[in-house]
Phi, psi and omega in degrees: 000136181286163180302319181296309180299325178294317179294326177294322181297319179294318179295321178292326180295336184288339183274123177299319184292324184290324173303311185296314180296319178298317185295315182289321180294318178298317179298308187299312184296313181300319181282324172303316181290330179275352179114033169216152188228299187211154175114145183235133176296133184294323185297334178290344176275348183250002178245135182306148179301313181301320180291324179291323178294316180297318179299317178298317182290325176294317175297320177299324186284328188255338186287132183275350191292132181083011181269354182283138180225152179232201185279117187284152173202167180225133175251155180250122178286170187292349179253009177093354177296133179271127179250132180268132177222164172224148187242133168255105178280155171266123173283108183299336181280315186257336183073016180223154165073180174239166175194183181101201183236171172302322181297320178301319180288325179290334180265010177096181183297152172286153182240144171256141177274129175242105178060041174088357183246159175287141173290156182295149174296137182291159167290137180241127175266117185252120179259127180244129186266176185264181183296129180065024173242202176204179175304337179291347182288349176267023188309308186292315181293326177295316180296321184290323184269357180301136178077352180263318180214153181285131182231148174235130178239128184228158179258129177298157180302141185067008177240156174054228181268001177282160186285146171305141177310131183298321178296321179294321183292317182295323182275355184071025178101173175090354181266117184296154178246128183263157179293330178301319179298320178294326171296326175289325173305311182297324179298317181297321181293317179300318179297324185270323187260337183215057187292349181224156172093166179293157183231145167240124184256123179238128183219138175248130177054242181302329173299326172290322178297323176298321177295317178298321178290329173297314180299319182296322183273327185231067184295333183291326174297320178295316178295314187278334189227339183283120183261342175189163185220140173234122180245107186249123176051052187232188184205148174259002176158181178065028179289343174292355178260357181288133179267355183054026180075007181270158171299154185303316184297321185289318177293325177295322176293322177298320178295323182291321189257347188297310182309312178298317179298310180301318183294321181292319181292319177303328183277353180234048190300323187288320176297316185293316180297324175294318178295319180300316176294325176296335179249040186300325179296316177295320185295314180298319179295325175296311183305314182297313183299321187253002178254331190234153179245341180288151178291323180234123173234147181308124182301329180290326176291314177304312181293323176299318179293324178301310181304315180303305185290316184284351177279354179270116186297149183302327182287330174290319176305315184289333180288326184273332190303317180303334182301325188288324177292333178269345186295129174203103181234028180298333180293336183276346187300318181303341178295341180262009184290339188265002180232158175301138181226132169254125174242122185223137178206158178277142179285352177244025178286118177267357188257307171237084185305151182305341177295331176291322176291323179294321176299321173297315179301328180299326179272350176230077189296336179269003175286153170276123180255121178238120172254113187271124179293148172060041186225144177255207185290322179275052188299330181289337171267332180280317180232065187293333181297317178295311178298317178294324177296318183284327178290321176297323178293316178301318182294324181293312180300329175280355185072019180283322177224151178291156183295334179280359178303143178253098181284135187297175182302137177203059186298161182293147175263352178280129179291139182272155182304133179083352187269000000 
C-alpha cells in the first residue's frame, strides 16, 4: 500500500460513522460470499459485549473442533501455487491412527510386500472443502473415519494453510479465480498425495464444484480411478438465481452492486478487516443464520464456523466470488453415472438450496439423494451423524471399507430439547 493510500485509510478510520459503515459492509459482504447474507441473532442483542467476547475466548480455548492433524504434504499447482494437504494413513498393523513422516505423506501410501510384490494401493478418500472454509470443516467426518480408510484433506488455494494464488499475489489482489483452476488444483493434490489406487471424492459446496471441474477436465481419471463420489450442499450451476432468502427486489439489487462493492472492499482490505472485527457480533449472527438450520446448535460449533469464515481475508472473498455466477458444470455430471454417488443437502440451506441437489440427482438417477431436515449450509458440522452415516454407507458400497467397519463417534451438534 502506498503512503498516500495508507493515509487515506487512516483518515477514513478516524470517522466513527465511516468505521461503522465499513464494518457492516465488510461483515455483510464477507458473509454473503461465504454463504451468509442477512439477519442478526436476537440473543446477541441482549448479552453484554464483554461477556460475549469472554465466551468466544472460552470456546476457542476448549473447543476441539479443527484440532485434528495428519501427515503434511504440499502439491504444486500448474501456476506454481503451493497447496497444503494432510494424509491420515491406515496402519496395517494396528488398524488405527496415522503415523510416519511428512516425506511419507508426500511420496504416497506406504506399501507392504506380498510374496515379493507390492500390495495393491489402498482406496483414498479425498475431501474438498467449501468457499471461505478449510480442510478443518470436515472435522467430524475425519475423526470418525480415522484408522478405517486412508484420507486426504487439503486446503483450496488462498484458504487455510495453502499459499495465496500466485497470480493474485503478483497483482496485489483483484484477479478472479475460476472453478476450472480449482479442478486443476485438485488434480495436482491427487497426483502428489494419492498417485495410485482407487479414489473416493467428497466435496462440500465449492468443493463439490471443484470435483465437477476435475471431471470436466480429466474424464479419464474419473473413468479409471474414481470408485465413488459424494456431493454435499453443492450446485452444478445457476447460482446467480439463488435468492439467499431475500426478497426478489433485494437480491436483484445485491447482484447488481455486489461485484463492484467486493472489488472496492478488496482494494481496502486492511480497513475492511478492522471493521469486520469491530462488528464481530453482527458477523456471528449472520453466520449462524446462513450456516445452520437448527434452532439450537452447540455454541462451540457456531464459534468454530465463525473462526473458519472470518479467517478468510476480504480480498480472497472478492477474488473467488465471480466464479460462482459463471459456474456451470452440469455437462460433466454424466461422467459419474457408473459409480456410486451420494448427493446430500440441508433442507434449510439458503446458499446452495436443496433444489440444486435435486437438479444434480435428476442427471444421476441412480444416485442416493438425501435431504437432511432442519439443516443449513454447513450440514456436515450441524448434523455430522447423518453425513458420516451416509458417507460410511457410500464407502461400503464402493468397496472402500468392509461392511463390518465400525465408524467412530460422530454425535450431533444440535442441542436436544431440554438438553
